[in-house]
N, C-alpha and C positions, 0 to 999 in steps of 0.2 A: 900265194895266198894274198888272196883280196885285203886290200886297206880300209876298210868298213867304214872309219870312221872319214876318209877322201869320197866315198860313195854317197850318192843321192838316192833316195830313196822318195817316194812319191810327196812325202810330205815333208824332206830335209835330210839331212845328216842320217845313216843308215847304223849308226855305230852302233845299235841294240840286234842288229842282225841276226850276228852270232846268237846271241838266249835266244831269239826267239824261235831260231833255226832248230837248236838242238831241242829245247822243249816243242818245240815240232816233230821232233823224230821219232818222242813217244808217243804222239797220238795221234791217232782214226779218223776220230768223230770229227767232220766236216763244223759241226757245230757247234765245237772249242772252242773258247774264247780266244789262243794263241793262233788258231786258223782266221779268224776272222780279222785278227791284228795283222798279219800277214798277207791277208786280203785286201786290206785295206791300204799297207804301206807298197805294195807289191804291182797290187793289178785293182787299181779303184778305180769301178763303173767303167771298164775300160782302159783307162790309163796306166799307160805302166810308165818306168824311170830308170837311170841305170844299174840301179841297187835290183832291179825286177831280172835282168837278163846275169848279172854275176850272182844271184840265187840259183838258179836253174840246176849247174851243178849238185848241189846240196839236193835241192827238190827231186831230180832224178833218181840219185841213188839214196833217198827215200821210200821211191816209189822201188825201187826196185828192187828193194830190201825183204818187201811186204807183198810181192805178186799174188798171193791167194788173198786180199785186203779185197773187194768186190768195191766200193767206192772207198777208194784213196784221195782223202785234201791235195795232198801231193800231187798226184798228178793229173788233178784238175786246173789247180792251181797253174802248174807249170804248161800246161797245154792250152790257159787262158794266156798267159803270155807270150808266150810264140803266135798265139793266133790275133793279137791284139792289134786293134788298127791305129791306137791314136800312142804311135811312138815318140820318144825322147828326141828332140831337134839335134839333126845330126847324128841319127842314128845310124849305122851302117847296113850292111845285106845279114842282119840277125840269122836268119836261115843259116844263111854258108858259116858265121863264124860257129855257131853250136849244131853243126850238122851230126854228132857224136851223141849229144843229147838227143836232139829229134830221132837219131834213129833208133834209141833205146824208147822213145815215147813212142813212136809208131807201136813197136809190137806190143807194149806194156797197154796200148790201148786198144787195141784191137782184141787184143784176149779178154780184157775186161767186159767187151759187149756179152761174151758168152758167160761172168759169174754173177753180172747186175740181172732183175728178174723185176723188179718195181718198172711202171711203164715210164715215171720218171727220171726214175735211174739210167734206165734205159737212153732214153733220151740225151741227159746230160754224159752222157759215156759216146755218144754218137759225135755227141759236139765235139768233146774231147777230140775223137778220133778227126773228126774233119777239120781243128784248128793244125793236128799235127802234121796233116796229111796234106794240106792247105787244098782244100777241096772247096775254093771259091766262096761264093758269099753264104753258103751253108757251115762256113768258119765260123758265121756270128750269130743266123738269123734262125738255125734250129733252133735255136730255145723259144723259137715261138709257139710253139705245138706250146712248151708249159706256160708260159704265158695266157695261155690263149687268144693271143692278137699278133695278126700280122698286116700293118701298114706299107702301102708299095702306092705308086703313082701309075697311071695309065700310060702307057709307051705312047698311047695316038691321039690324047686330049692333056695327059699331065694333071687329070682330078683325081685326087686324094680316094685309093680306094682300100677300104677296112674288110677286114675279113675273119671271122671270130671263130673259136671251138666251139661247136654247140651241141653235148651230146655225141662227140666224138668224131661229129663232121663239119669240117668249115666250110663257114657262107657268108656271102656278102651281107655286110649292114648299111645302113645310112650312118651320116651323122648325128643321130637321135639314138643311133644305135638299135633300130630297127631292121629287122630282115626281112624281106619277101622269100623268104622259105629258099632261093638261089642255090642250090650249091657249088661249090667247088668243084670242077671236073675231074675226075683223076688223070694223071699224066697216061698218055698213050706211050708206047715203047719209041717212038721216034721222037718225042719230046725230053728221054732221060739222055744227060749227057753221063761221062766215065766219072762224074763225081757221086749222081744218083745214084746210078749203075751198082754203083762200091759200097752204099750207107745199104742199098735196100738187100742186096746181097749178106751184109752182116747179116743183118735181120732174118733173113730167111735161113742164114746156116745156125743162127741160132735160136731158133723160132719164137722169136719175136713180131709176129705176127698181127698184132695192134696197131703197134707201133709203125710197120712196114706199110697197112691202112691207109695210117694216117700222114705219111711222110709221101704216098703215092699222089695224096689231095697235096700238098703242099709243094710236092713238086709237077703240079697240074695244071689247068685253066683257069684262070678267073673272068667275068664281064663286067665289063665297065659299066655302071648304074650310069652314065653321063651320057657315054657314046655310042655302049654298044657293043664297043671291041671286043675282040678276045686275045686275051695274050696269056703267057704264061708267068707265074707269080715269079719265078728266077729271074724275068726278065724284068722285072719292075722294081727290084729290090734295091736300097744303096748300095 
């Protein structure tokens, strides 16, 4: 059993974690205060702490207990913890240590893709899939479609390239946010790796054609406004 008083969350002692997790088990609204507090303590702006991993079994159990909730904050928080880049110093191979929880999350996340309907819910759910299945850059960068902006560095000249979503189309913009109408070129089959194929297949399987079209652009090629080089967006992400 976890001695929560001896475990640290993002802000300090995690001694309040049992109370928060017990309350969260009764709430499925992502906007509820208890979930705001859990996100803040366990995955604050992508940073996690030892308590984040200690909370994974409880979060997974919550998600497994309510499989028909389309957008479950327990699943999304657990996936964000697994996919976090800013991990505690000295953290080991968390994917190996939490293989059982990750296996459960994989099944849950892929199932949820068939339950969500709204565009943003589809994207966030695909992000959860990418995180638990370790789909490379897309474990953290799919949210760019929700934010409406992707920042990348040209692999040829290192110039910053900004791509924005305008009326569902990804276009290149300059430093002033002006666009000359140059759209990102959709990915050709040869541009797609296993991660991209997996996400597009999930969209096809569950009828999310609009999101699939945006993904094909995100997986495609941009043109640097400085040197004119064409490059895969995936190759220019941090």
